[in-house]
N, C-alpha and C positions, 0 to 999 in steps of 0.2 A: 480627739474627741469628735470631730466632724467626720461623718462618713460620706463617702462619695455618693452623690445622688445619681442614680441611674435613670436616665430618661427613657421612657418607653416610646418607641416610634409610633406616631399616630397614623391610623389608617386614613387613606385618602377617601373622603366622603364622595359618594356619587353626585354628579351634577344633574339636576333636573331642569329641563328647559321646556318652553312651550312647544307643543307639537304643531308643526306646520302641516297644511293640507296634503302636501306631497309626501309626507312621511307617515301617513296613516296606514299604509300597507305594512310598515315595519313595526307598528305598535300593536300589541296583543291585549285586548280588553280582558279584565277579570270577568269571571262568569256572572257575578252579581251585577256588574255594569251592563253586560249583554242582556240579562233578564230585565233590567230596568229600561233599557232602550226598546226591547221588544214589547214591554208593557205599554209604553207610549205609542209605539207603532200599531199595536193591536187596538188600542183605544181609538186612534184616528181611523183605522180601518173599519171598525164598527160604526163610527159616526159617519164616515163617507158612504158606506153601503146601506145606511138606514133608508134612503129613498127606494132602493132596490127591494129591501125587505118589506117595506110598507106596500109597494106595488104588488109584490107576489102575494102578500096577505090579502090585499083588496081583491086580486084576481080569484083567490081561492074561496072567498066567502060571498061573492056577488050572486052567483046562480050556479045551477048544475052545469050549464054550458061553459061558463067561465072557469069552473073547476076543472072541466075536461081540458080546456085550453091551458090552464095552469099546469096540469099533468103533462101535457105535450111540451110546454116550454121547459119545465123542470127536468124532463128526460134528456135534454140536450147535454152533451158532454161539457161544453164550455160553461153552461149555467151550473152544472154540478161542480166545476172547478171554482166558480165564484162562491157557491154555497160552502164548499170545503174551506175556502179562504176565510169566509165569515165564521165558520165553526172553529177554525184555528184561532182566529182573533178573539172569539169569546172564551175559548178554553184557556188560552194564554193569559188573557186579561183577568179572568176569574182566578186562576191558580196564583198568578203573581199578586193579585189583590189580597188573597188569603195570606200569602207570605208577608205582605206589607202590614196586614192587621196583626199578625203575630209579632212583627218587629215593633209595632206601636206599643205593645204591652211588654216590651223589653225581653222577648224570647228570641233566641237565635240571632243575636246581634254581634256575637263574636265572629272573628274572621273565619274560623273553620266551620262553625255551624251555619254561617251565612252562605258559605260556598256549598255546603250540603243542601241547604234549602233551595238555593238557586238551581242546582242540578236536578233536584226533585221536581221543581216547577217545570223545567224543560222536559224531563222524562214523562211526567204525568200529562202535561198538555199535548205533547206530540203523540203519546200513546193513545189518549182519548180521541185525538183528531184522526189517527190512523184507523181506529175502530169505527168511527163514524164514516170515514172515507170508504172503508171496505163495505159497510152497509149501504152507503149511498151509491156505489158503483155495482152493487148487486152480487158481491162475493158470497154473502150469507144473508 
């Protein structure tokens, strides 16, 4: 009457441990985590460059002479790089913020759609930054 019960061998479950600082090069972040970290970095970048932006704005509206000085300062290549970093920070922060707003209304919160929106944020923000950079450096 009794049948022999066959035991199914259990799979070994993976062990997850805390990541030490020295092991960070071996750990690959998911794309959504990378976008989240870049969202924080871009927010800090915009905050840190706010005095620079206010100074440049103040230079541009004070008088005609100060506007000419502003044009001279803004034509320097390293100032253009700072402006390009600020543009990237804004574009990244804006696109990631829109992504987070969609996630707040429970759109694109599944794993596959979250990965797609994270890659879309990176593509759109880098593409827009590249367009502004081309315009800033006088390509068109």
